[in-house]
CHARMM internal coordinates of N, CA and C (Angstrom, degrees):
IC EDIT
DIST 1 N 1 CA 1.4564
DIST 1 CA 1 C 1.5252
ANGL 1 N 1 CA 1 C 108.79
DIST 1 C 2 N 1.2930
ANGL 1 CA 1 C 2 N 116.64
DIHE 1 N 1 CA 1 C 2 N 131.53
DIST 2 N 2 CA 1.4639
ANGL 1 C 2 N 2 CA 121.71
DIHE 1 CA 1 C 2 N 2 CA -175.53
DIST 2 CA 2 C 1.5266
ANGL 2 N 2 CA 2 C 111.10
DIHE 1 C 2 N 2 CA 2 C -88.93
DIST 2 C 3 N 1.3021
ANGL 2 CA 2 C 3 N 115.15
DIHE 2 N 2 CA 2 C 3 N 157.51
DIST 3 N 3 CA 1.4576
ANGL 2 C 3 N 3 CA 120.85
DIHE 2 CA 2 C 3 N 3 CA 173.66
DIST 3 CA 3 C 1.5268
ANGL 3 N 3 CA 3 C 107.94
DIHE 2 C 3 N 3 CA 3 C -75.56
DIST 3 C 4 N 1.3192
ANGL 3 CA 3 C 4 N 116.88
DIHE 3 N 3 CA 3 C 4 N 125.71
DIST 4 N 4 CA 1.4583
ANGL 3 C 4 N 4 CA 119.62
DIHE 3 CA 3 C 4 N 4 CA -174.71
DIST 4 CA 4 C 1.5202
ANGL 4 N 4 CA 4 C 112.00
DIHE 3 C 4 N 4 CA 4 C -85.27
DIST 4 C 5 N 1.3247
ANGL 4 CA 4 C 5 N 117.44
DIHE 4 N 4 CA 4 C 5 N -57.05
DIST 5 N 5 CA 1.4559
ANGL 4 C 5 N 5 CA 120.71
DIHE 4 CA 4 C 5 N 5 CA -170.35
DIST 5 CA 5 C 1.5210
ANGL 5 N 5 CA 5 C 109.97
DIHE 4 C 5 N 5 CA 5 C -126.76
DIST 5 C 6 N 1.3007
ANGL 5 CA 5 C 6 N 117.79
DIHE 5 N 5 CA 5 C 6 N 81.79
DIST 6 N 6 CA 1.4635
ANGL 5 C 6 N 6 CA 120.44
DIHE 5 CA 5 C 6 N 6 CA 179.33
DIST 6 CA 6 C 1.5288
ANGL 6 N 6 CA 6 C 111.05
DIHE 5 C 6 N 6 CA 6 C -66.81
DIST 6 C 7 N 1.3333
ANGL 6 CA 6 C 7 N 116.53
DIHE 6 N 6 CA 6 C 7 N -40.96
DIST 7 N 7 CA 1.4580
ANGL 6 C 7 N 7 CA 120.38
DIHE 6 CA 6 C 7 N 7 CA 179.96
DIST 7 CA 7 C 1.5175
ANGL 7 N 7 CA 7 C 112.25
DIHE 6 C 7 N 7 CA 7 C -62.37
DIST 7 C 8 N 1.3370
ANGL 7 CA 7 C 8 N 115.57
DIHE 7 N 7 CA 7 C 8 N -41.37
DIST 8 N 8 CA 1.4603
ANGL 7 C 8 N 8 CA 120.16
DIHE 7 CA 7 C 8 N 8 CA 179.45
DIST 8 CA 8 C 1.5261
ANGL 8 N 8 CA 8 C 110.66
DIHE 7 C 8 N 8 CA 8 C -65.87
DIST 8 C 9 N 1.3137
ANGL 8 CA 8 C 9 N 116.26
DIHE 8 N 8 CA 8 C 9 N -39.29
DIST 9 N 9 CA 1.4592
ANGL 8 C 9 N 9 CA 120.50
DIHE 8 CA 8 C 9 N 9 CA 178.59
DIST 9 CA 9 C 1.5273
ANGL 9 N 9 CA 9 C 111.01
DIHE 8 C 9 N 9 CA 9 C -63.78
DIST 9 C 10 N 1.3285
ANGL 9 CA 9 C 10 N 116.52
DIHE 9 N 9 CA 9 C 10 N -41.10
DIST 10 N 10 CA 1.4604
ANGL 9 C 10 N 10 CA 120.48
DIHE 9 CA 9 C 10 N 10 CA 179.00
DIST 10 CA 10 C 1.5241
ANGL 10 N 10 CA 10 C 111.23
DIHE 9 C 10 N 10 CA 10 C -67.00
DIST 10 C 11 N 1.3370
ANGL 10 CA 10 C 11 N 117.23
DIHE 10 N 10 CA 10 C 11 N -38.54
DIST 11 N 11 CA 1.4650
ANGL 10 C 11 N 11 CA 120.25
DIHE 10 CA 10 C 11 N 11 CA 178.38
DIST 11 CA 11 C 1.5211
ANGL 11 N 11 CA 11 C 110.86
DIHE 10 C 11 N 11 CA 11 C -65.93
DIST 11 C 12 N 1.3404
ANGL 11 CA 11 C 12 N 116.72
DIHE 11 N 11 CA 11 C 12 N -41.43
DIST 12 N 12 CA 1.4620
ANGL 11 C 12 N 12 CA 120.24
DIHE 11 CA 11 C 12 N 12 CA 178.09
DIST 12 CA 12 C 1.5243
ANGL 12 N 12 CA 12 C 111.34
DIHE 11 C 12 N 12 CA 12 C -65.51
DIST 12 C 13 N 1.3344
ANGL 12 CA 12 C 13 N 117.08
DIHE 12 N 12 CA 12 C 13 N -36.41
DIST 13 N 13 CA 1.4643
ANGL 12 C 13 N 13 CA 120.23
DIHE 12 CA 12 C 13 N 13 CA 178.11
DIST 13 CA 13 C 1.5235
ANGL 13 N 13 CA 13 C 110.84
DIHE 12 C 13 N 13 CA 13 C -64.60
DIST 13 C 14 N 1.3379
ANGL 13 CA 13 C 14 N 116.76
DIHE 13 N 13 CA 13 C 14 N -38.28
DIST 14 N 14 CA 1.4657
ANGL 13 C 14 N 14 CA 120.31
DIHE 13 CA 13 C 14 N 14 CA 177.73
DIST 14 CA 14 C 1.5237
ANGL 14 N 14 CA 14 C 110.76
DIHE 13 C 14 N 14 CA 14 C -65.90
DIST 14 C 15 N 1.3349
ANGL 14 CA 14 C 15 N 117.31
DIHE 14 N 14 CA 14 C 15 N -42.37
DIST 15 N 15 CA 1.4597
ANGL 14 C 15 N 15 CA 121.04
DIHE 14 CA 14 C 15 N 15 CA 178.46
DIST 15 CA 15 C 1.5241
ANGL 15 N 15 CA 15 C 110.99
DIHE 14 C 15 N 15 CA 15 C -64.18
DIST 15 C 16 N 1.3295
ANGL 15 CA 15 C 16 N 117.52
DIHE 15 N 15 CA 15 C 16 N -34.83
DIST 16 N 16 CA 1.4598
ANGL 15 C 16 N 16 CA 120.71
DIHE 15 CA 15 C 16 N 16 CA 178.55
DIST 16 CA 16 C 1.5229
ANGL 16 N 16 CA 16 C 111.04
DIHE 15 C 16 N 16 CA 16 C -66.04
DIST 16 C 17 N 1.3277
ANGL 16 CA 16 C 17 N 116.81
DIHE 16 N 16 CA 16 C 17 N -35.60
DIST 17 N 17 CA 1.4628
ANGL 16 C 17 N 17 CA 119.80
DIHE 16 CA 16 C 17 N 17 CA 177.46
DIST 17 CA 17 C 1.5208
ANGL 17 N 17 CA 17 C 111.78
DIHE 16 C 17 N 17 CA 17 C -69.64
DIST 17 C 18 N 1.3214
ANGL 17 CA 17 C 18 N 117.47
DIHE 17 N 17 CA 17 C 18 N -25.74
DIST 18 N 18 CA 1.4584
ANGL 17 C 18 N 18 CA 120.52
DIHE 17 CA 17 C 18 N 18 CA -176.60
DIST 18 CA 18 C 1.5240
ANGL 18 N 18 CA 18 C 112.89
DIHE 17 C 18 N 18 CA 18 C -81.59
DIST 18 C 19 N 1.3120
ANGL 18 CA 18 C 19 N 118.77
DIHE 18 N 18 CA 18 C 19 N 1.40
DIST 19 N 19 CA 1.4600
ANGL 18 C 19 N 19 CA 120.74
DIHE 18 CA 18 C 19 N 19 CA 177.74
DIST 19 CA 19 C 1.5247
ANGL 19 N 19 CA 19 C 111.71
DIHE 18 C 19 N 19 CA 19 C -88.67
DIST 19 C 20 N 1.3196
ANGL 19 CA 19 C 20 N 117.50
DIHE 19 N 19 CA 19 C 20 N -5.52
DIST 20 N 20 CA 1.4627
ANGL 19 C 20 N 20 CA 120.99
DIHE 19 CA 19 C 20 N 20 CA -174.50
DIST 20 CA 20 C 1.5286
ANGL 20 N 20 CA 20 C 110.99
DIHE 19 C 20 N 20 CA 20 C -85.71
DIST 20 C 21 N 1.3288
ANGL 20 CA 20 C 21 N 115.97
DIHE 20 N 20 CA 20 C 21 N 154.17
DIST 21 N 21 CA 1.4604
ANGL 20 C 21 N 21 CA 120.78
DIHE 20 CA 20 C 21 N 21 CA 172.48
DIST 21 CA 21 C 1.5179
ANGL 21 N 21 CA 21 C 109.26
DIHE 20 C 21 N 21 CA 21 C -79.27
DIST 21 C 22 N 1.3103
ANGL 21 CA 21 C 22 N 115.34
DIHE 21 N 21 CA 21 C 22 N 169.12
DIST 22 N 22 CA 1.4537
ANGL 21 C 22 N 22 CA 120.41
DIHE 21 CA 21 C 22 N 22 CA 173.24
DIST 22 CA 22 C 1.5272
ANGL 22 N 22 CA 22 C 108.89
DIHE 21 C 22 N 22 CA 22 C -68.50
DIST 22 C 23 N 1.3345
ANGL 22 CA 22 C 23 N 119.90
DIHE 22 N 22 CA 22 C 23 N 155.81
DIST 23 N 23 CA 1.4606
ANGL 22 C 23 N 23 CA 121.68
DIHE 22 CA 22 C 23 N 23 CA 178.93
DIST 23 CA 23 C 1.5291
ANGL 23 N 23 CA 23 C 111.67
DIHE 22 C 23 N 23 CA 23 C -62.98
DIST 23 C 24 N 1.3262
ANGL 23 CA 23 C 24 N 116.67
DIHE 23 N 23 CA 23 C 24 N 149.34
DIST 24 N 24 CA 1.4651
ANGL 23 C 24 N 24 CA 120.99
DIHE 23 CA 23 C 24 N 24 CA -175.33
DIST 24 CA 24 C 1.5186
ANGL 24 N 24 CA 24 C 112.19
DIHE 23 C 24 N 24 CA 24 C -63.81
DIST 24 C 25 N 1.3378
ANGL 24 CA 24 C 25 N 118.19
DIHE 24 N 24 CA 24 C 25 N -28.69
DIST 25 N 25 CA 1.4600
ANGL 24 C 25 N 25 CA 119.55
DIHE 24 CA 24 C 25 N 25 CA -175.99
DIST 25 CA 25 C 1.5248
ANGL 25 N 25 CA 25 C 112.64
DIHE 24 C 25 N 25 CA 25 C -77.12
DIST 25 C 26 N 1.3406
ANGL 25 CA 25 C 26 N 118.19
DIHE 25 N 25 CA 25 C 26 N -5.27
DIST 26 N 26 CA 1.4639
ANGL 25 C 26 N 26 CA 119.31
DIHE 25 CA 25 C 26 N 26 CA 175.85
DIST 26 CA 26 C 1.5186
ANGL 26 N 26 CA 26 C 112.12
DIHE 25 C 26 N 26 CA 26 C -77.92
DIST 26 C 27 N 1.3375
ANGL 26 CA 26 C 27 N 117.35
DIHE 26 N 26 CA 26 C 27 N -19.07
DIST 27 N 27 CA 1.4702
ANGL 26 C 27 N 27 CA 120.54
DIHE 26 CA 26 C 27 N 27 CA -178.74
DIST 27 CA 27 C 1.5189
ANGL 27 N 27 CA 27 C 111.89
DIHE 26 C 27 N 27 CA 27 C -64.56
DIST 27 C 28 N 1.3557
ANGL 27 CA 27 C 28 N 120.57
DIHE 27 N 27 CA 27 C 28 N -55.99
DIST 28 N 28 CA 1.4714
ANGL 27 C 28 N 28 CA 118.39
DIHE 27 CA 27 C 28 N 28 CA 177.62
DIST 28 CA 28 C 1.5222
ANGL 28 N 28 CA 28 C 112.86
DIHE 27 C 28 N 28 CA 28 C -64.91
DIST 28 C 29 N 1.3350
ANGL 28 CA 28 C 29 N 117.18
DIHE 28 N 28 CA 28 C 29 N -27.00
DIST 29 N 29 CA 1.4615
ANGL 28 C 29 N 29 CA 120.30
DIHE 28 CA 28 C 29 N 29 CA 179.26
DIST 29 CA 29 C 1.5308
ANGL 29 N 29 CA 29 C 110.68
DIHE 28 C 29 N 29 CA 29 C -65.65
DIST 29 C 30 N 1.3282
ANGL 29 CA 29 C 30 N 116.73
DIHE 29 N 29 CA 29 C 30 N -39.29
DIST 30 N 30 CA 1.4577
ANGL 29 C 30 N 30 CA 120.64
DIHE 29 CA 29 C 30 N 30 CA -177.04
DIST 30 CA 30 C 1.5261
ANGL 30 N 30 CA 30 C 111.73
DIHE 29 C 30 N 30 CA 30 C -87.07
DIST 30 C 31 N 1.3387
ANGL 30 CA 30 C 31 N 117.34
DIHE 30 N 30 CA 30 C 31 N -46.88
DIST 31 N 31 CA 1.4578
ANGL 30 C 31 N 31 CA 121.24
DIHE 30 CA 30 C 31 N 31 CA -169.83
DIST 31 CA 31 C 1.5270
ANGL 31 N 31 CA 31 C 114.24
DIHE 30 C 31 N 31 CA 31 C -101.13
DIST 31 C 32 N 1.3216
ANGL 31 CA 31 C 32 N 117.75
DIHE 31 N 31 CA 31 C 32 N -12.75
DIST 32 N 32 CA 1.4656
ANGL 31 C 32 N 32 CA 120.30
DIHE 31 CA 31 C 32 N 32 CA -175.63
DIST 32 CA 32 C 1.5143
ANGL 32 N 32 CA 32 C 110.87
DIHE 31 C 32 N 32 CA 32 C 101.39
DIST 32 C 33 N 1.3281
ANGL 32 CA 32 C 33 N 116.10
DIHE 32 N 32 CA 32 C 33 N 170.01
DIST 33 N 33 CA 1.4719
ANGL 32 C 33 N 33 CA 120.85
DIHE 32 CA 32 C 33 N 33 CA -173.17
DIST 33 CA 33 C 1.5233
ANGL 33 N 33 CA 33 C 112.96
DIHE 32 C 33 N 33 CA 33 C -68.82
DIST 33 C 34 N 1.3328
ANGL 33 CA 33 C 34 N 118.04
DIHE 33 N 33 CA 33 C 34 N -36.89
DIST 34 N 34 CA 1.4644
ANGL 33 C 34 N 34 CA 120.15
DIHE 33 CA 33 C 34 N 34 CA -169.69
DIST 34 CA 34 C 1.5240
ANGL 34 N 34 CA 34 C 113.18
DIHE 33 C 34 N 34 CA 34 C -82.13
DIST 34 C 35 N 1.3118
ANGL 34 CA 34 C 35 N 118.92
DIHE 34 N 34 CA 34 C 35 N -26.20
DIST 35 N 35 CA 1.4611
ANGL 34 C 35 N 35 CA 121.38
DIHE 34 CA 34 C 35 N 35 CA -175.60
DIST 35 CA 35 C 1.5179
ANGL 35 N 35 CA 35 C 110.45
DIHE 34 C 35 N 35 CA 35 C -78.46
DIST 35 C 36 N 1.3357
ANGL 35 CA 35 C 36 N 115.55
DIHE 35 N 35 CA 35 C 36 N 129.88
DIST 36 N 36 CA 1.4651
ANGL 35 C 36 N 36 CA 120.32
DIHE 35 CA 35 C 36 N 36 CA 178.95
DIST 36 CA 36 C 1.5252
ANGL 36 N 36 CA 36 C 108.60
DIHE 35 C 36 N 36 CA 36 C -109.55
DIST 36 C 37 N 1.3228
ANGL 36 CA 36 C 37 N 114.94
DIHE 36 N 36 CA 36 C 37 N 111.34
DIST 37 N 37 CA 1.4632
ANGL 36 C 37 N 37 CA 121.85
DIHE 36 CA 36 C 37 N 37 CA -175.69
DIST 37 CA 37 C 1.5168
ANGL 37 N 37 CA 37 C 107.94
DIHE 36 C 37 N 37 CA 37 C -131.04
DIST 37 C 38 N 1.3347
ANGL 37 CA 37 C 38 N 116.24
DIHE 37 N 37 CA 37 C 38 N 146.15
DIST 38 N 38 CA 1.4602
ANGL 37 C 38 N 38 CA 120.01
DIHE 37 CA 37 C 38 N 38 CA 177.93
DIST 38 CA 38 C 1.5305
ANGL 38 N 38 CA 38 C 109.82
DIHE 37 C 38 N 38 CA 38 C -71.87
DIST 38 C 39 N 1.3311
ANGL 38 CA 38 C 39 N 118.28
DIHE 38 N 38 CA 38 C 39 N 134.19
DIST 39 N 39 CA 1.4651
ANGL 38 C 39 N 39 CA 120.14
DIHE 38 CA 38 C 39 N 39 CA -177.64
DIST 39 CA 39 C 1.5183
ANGL 39 N 39 CA 39 C 114.37
DIHE 38 C 39 N 39 CA 39 C -65.75
DIST 39 C 40 N 1.3322
ANGL 39 CA 39 C 40 N 118.15
DIHE 39 N 39 CA 39 C 40 N -15.62
DIST 40 N 40 CA 1.4514
ANGL 39 C 40 N 40 CA 119.85
DIHE 39 CA 39 C 40 N 40 CA 176.17
DIST 40 CA 40 C 1.5169
ANGL 40 N 40 CA 40 C 112.91
DIHE 39 C 40 N 40 CA 40 C -69.46
DIST 40 C 41 N 1.3318
ANGL 40 CA 40 C 41 N 116.50
DIHE 40 N 40 CA 40 C 41 N -16.24
DIST 41 N 41 CA 1.4599
ANGL 40 C 41 N 41 CA 120.07
DIHE 40 CA 40 C 41 N 41 CA -176.93
DIST 41 CA 41 C 1.5274
ANGL 41 N 41 CA 41 C 111.79
DIHE 40 C 41 N 41 CA 41 C -67.39
DIST 41 C 42 N 1.3268
ANGL 41 CA 41 C 42 N 117.47
DIHE 41 N 41 CA 41 C 42 N -38.33
DIST 42 N 42 CA 1.4557
ANGL 41 C 42 N 42 CA 119.16
DIHE 41 CA 41 C 42 N 42 CA -177.56
DIST 42 CA 42 C 1.5322
ANGL 42 N 42 CA 42 C 112.15
DIHE 41 C 42 N 42 CA 42 C -111.74
DIST 42 C 43 N 1.3426
ANGL 42 CA 42 C 43 N 114.86
DIHE 42 N 42 CA 42 C 43 N 36.98
DIST 43 N 43 CA 1.4590
ANGL 42 C 43 N 43 CA 120.52
DIHE 42 CA 42 C 43 N 43 CA 171.17
DIST 43 CA 43 C 1.5233
ANGL 43 N 43 CA 43 C 107.28
DIHE 42 C 43 N 43 CA 43 C -88.36
DIST 43 C 44 N 1.3153
ANGL 43 CA 43 C 44 N 116.91
DIHE 43 N 43 CA 43 C 44 N 132.93
DIST 44 N 44 CA 1.4688
ANGL 43 C 44 N 44 CA 120.62
DIHE 43 CA 43 C 44 N 44 CA -173.07
DIST 44 CA 44 C 1.5260
ANGL 44 N 44 CA 44 C 111.94
DIHE 43 C 44 N 44 CA 44 C -66.52
DIST 44 C 45 N 1.3319
ANGL 44 CA 44 C 45 N 118.05
DIHE 44 N 44 CA 44 C 45 N -53.05
DIST 45 N 45 CA 1.4550
ANGL 44 C 45 N 45 CA 122.23
DIHE 44 CA 44 C 45 N 45 CA -177.37
DIST 45 CA 45 C 1.5173
ANGL 45 N 45 CA 45 C 108.25
DIHE 44 C 45 N 45 CA 45 C -113.76
DIST 45 C 46 N 1.3387
ANGL 45 CA 45 C 46 N 116.75
DIHE 45 N 45 CA 45 C 46 N 110.91
DIST 46 N 46 CA 1.4554
ANGL 45 C 46 N 46 CA 120.26
DIHE 45 CA 45 C 46 N 46 CA 179.23
DIST 46 CA 46 C 1.5294
ANGL 46 N 46 CA 46 C 107.96
DIHE 45 C 46 N 46 CA 46 C -98.07
DIST 46 C 47 N 1.3052
ANGL 46 CA 46 C 47 N 116.70
DIHE 46 N 46 CA 46 C 47 N 117.49
DIST 47 N 47 CA 1.4529
ANGL 46 C 47 N 47 CA 121.07
DIHE 46 CA 46 C 47 N 47 CA 179.43
DIST 47 CA 47 C 1.5079
ANGL 47 N 47 CA 47 C 110.58
DIHE 46 C 47 N 47 CA 47 C -127.08
DIST 47 C 48 N 1.3317
ANGL 47 CA 47 C 48 N 114.87
DIHE 47 N 47 CA 47 C 48 N 149.30
DIST 48 N 48 CA 1.4454
ANGL 47 C 48 N 48 CA 121.65
DIHE 47 CA 47 C 48 N 48 CA 175.03
DIST 48 CA 48 C 1.5235
ANGL 48 N 48 CA 48 C 106.63
DIHE 47 C 48 N 48 CA 48 C -140.46
DIST 48 C 49 N 1.3267
ANGL 48 CA 48 C 49 N 117.56
DIHE 48 N 48 CA 48 C 49 N 138.20
DIST 49 N 49 CA 1.4634
ANGL 48 C 49 N 49 CA 120.38
DIHE 48 CA 48 C 49 N 49 CA -175.70
DIST 49 CA 49 C 1.5187
ANGL 49 N 49 CA 49 C 111.38
DIHE 48 C 49 N 49 CA 49 C -61.50
DIST 49 C 50 N 1.3161
ANGL 49 CA 49 C 50 N 118.45
DIHE 49 N 49 CA 49 C 50 N -32.93
DIST 50 N 50 CA 1.4524
ANGL 49 C 50 N 50 CA 120.09
DIHE 49 CA 49 C 50 N 50 CA -178.29
DIST 50 CA 50 C 1.5258
ANGL 50 N 50 CA 50 C 112.11
DIHE 49 C 50 N 50 CA 50 C -86.53
DIST 50 C 51 N 1.3243
ANGL 50 CA 50 C 51 N 117.29
DIHE 50 N 50 CA 50 C 51 N -27.92
DIST 51 N 51 CA 1.4618
ANGL 50 C 51 N 51 CA 120.34
DIHE 50 CA 50 C 51 N 51 CA -172.54
DIST 51 CA 51 C 1.5277
ANGL 51 N 51 CA 51 C 112.92
DIHE 50 C 51 N 51 CA 51 C -79.56
DIST 51 C 52 N 1.3340
ANGL 51 CA 51 C 52 N 116.39
DIHE 51 N 51 CA 51 C 52 N -47.00
DIST 52 N 52 CA 1.4619
ANGL 51 C 52 N 52 CA 119.42
DIHE 51 CA 51 C 52 N 52 CA -176.77
DIST 52 CA 52 C 1.5209
ANGL 52 N 52 CA 52 C 110.09
DIHE 51 C 52 N 52 CA 52 C -127.28
DIST 52 C 53 N 1.2971
ANGL 52 CA 52 C 53 N 115.50
DIHE 52 N 52 CA 52 C 53 N 144.08
DIST 53 N 53 CA 1.4591
ANGL 52 C 53 N 53 CA 120.51
DIHE 52 CA 52 C 53 N 53 CA 178.65
DIST 53 CA 53 C 1.5367
ANGL 53 N 53 CA 53 C 109.67
DIHE 52 C 53 N 53 CA 53 C -83.83
DIST 53 C 54 N 1.3224
ANGL 53 CA 53 C 54 N 115.52
DIHE 53 N 53 CA 53 C 54 N 151.89
DIST 54 N 54 CA 1.4627
ANGL 53 C 54 N 54 CA 119.82
DIHE 53 CA 53 C 54 N 54 CA -172.13
DIST 54 CA 54 C 1.5167
ANGL 54 N 54 CA 54 C 112.86
DIHE 53 C 54 N 54 CA 54 C -84.37
DIST 54 C 55 N 1.3208
ANGL 54 CA 54 C 55 N 118.95
DIHE 54 N 54 CA 54 C 55 N -33.85
DIST 55 N 55 CA 1.4640
ANGL 54 C 55 N 55 CA 123.82
DIHE 54 CA 54 C 55 N 55 CA -173.61
DIST 55 CA 55 C 1.5252
ANGL 55 N 55 CA 55 C 110.98
DIHE 54 C 55 N 55 CA 55 C 53.25
DIST 55 C 56 N 1.3190
ANGL 55 CA 55 C 56 N 116.21
DIHE 55 N 55 CA 55 C 56 N 40.80
DIST 56 N 56 CA 1.4611
ANGL 55 C 56 N 56 CA 120.10
DIHE 55 CA 55 C 56 N 56 CA -177.40
DIST 56 CA 56 C 1.5152
ANGL 56 N 56 CA 56 C 111.20
DIHE 55 C 56 N 56 CA 56 C -86.96
END
COOR INIT
IC SEED 1 N 1 CA 1 C
IC BUILD
């Protein structure tokens, strides 16, 4: 059986990576040690499977 859509698979893999928050250690790096902020706040691309369609 041949691979049908390699490009589509790669696009979907990229979209799957964009659903993650920023790493937790970026918070003290950006805001300092004392400030407690959710790492989703400074994630560049915020995606959710239900909220936005992928168009992949």
